C-alpha positions in Angstrom: 0.5 32.9 30.5 2.9 30.1 29.4 6.6 30.9 28.9 7.4 28.9 25.7 11.2 29.4 26.1 11.1 27.5 29.4 9.4 24.5 27.7 11.8 24.4 24.8 13.6 21.0 24.6 17.4 21.0 24.3 18.7 20.4 20.8 20.9 17.3 20.5 24.5 18.1 19.6 25.4 16.1 16.6 28.6 16.9 14.8 30.0 15.4 11.7 33.6 16.1 11.1 35.8 15.6 8.1 37.2 12.2 7.4 40.5 13.1 9.0 38.8 14.1 12.2 39.7 12.3 15.4 36.3 13.1 16.9 33.5 10.7 17.5 32.5 9.9 14.0 30.7 6.6 13.3 32.1 4.8 10.2 30.4 1.8 8.5 32.8 -1.1 8.0 33.6 -1.8 4.3 32.5 -5.4 4.9 28.8 -4.6 5.3 27.1 -5.1 2.0 25.1 -2.2 0.7 21.4 -2.6 0.3 21.9 -1.5 -3.3 24.0 -4.6 -4.1 21.5 -6.8 -2.4 18.6 -5.1 -4.2 20.3 -5.5 -7.5 21.0 -9.2 -6.9 17.5 -9.9 -5.6 16.1 -8.3 -8.8 18.3 -10.5 -10.9 17.0 -13.6 -9.1 13.4 -12.3 -9.6 14.1 -11.9 -13.4 15.7 -15.3 -13.5 12.5 -16.8 -12.1 10.5 -15.3 -15.0 9.3 -12.3 -12.9 6.8 -14.4 -11.0 5.7 -12.5 -7.9 5.4 -13.9 -4.4 9.0 -14.8 -3.5 10.4 -11.4 -2.8 11.6 -12.3 0.7 13.3 -15.5 -0.5 15.0 -13.6 -3.3 16.2 -10.9 -0.9 17.6 -13.5 1.6 19.3 -15.5 -1.1 20.9 -12.3 -2.5 22.0 -11.2 1.0 23.7 -14.6 1.6 25.4 -14.5 -1.8 26.7 -11.0 -1.3 27.9 -11.7 2.3 29.7 -14.9 1.1 31.5 -13.0 -1.7 32.6 -10.2 0.6 34.3 -12.4 3.2 
């Protein structure tokens, strides 16, 4: 007979504290552009090209460069 309690993996301890917490809480810097901003700009570029498919990656990279340049 197998004791399932003995095989149970430990649960990782992850805690998310309030913003005023002094604990170990990872915060994203404000200078990192959100994917939403990049997505919106890439879609604008796509529309500006007449909605022709096939250049999604170029639109995304251009949008990313533009957003990063603006946020510096």
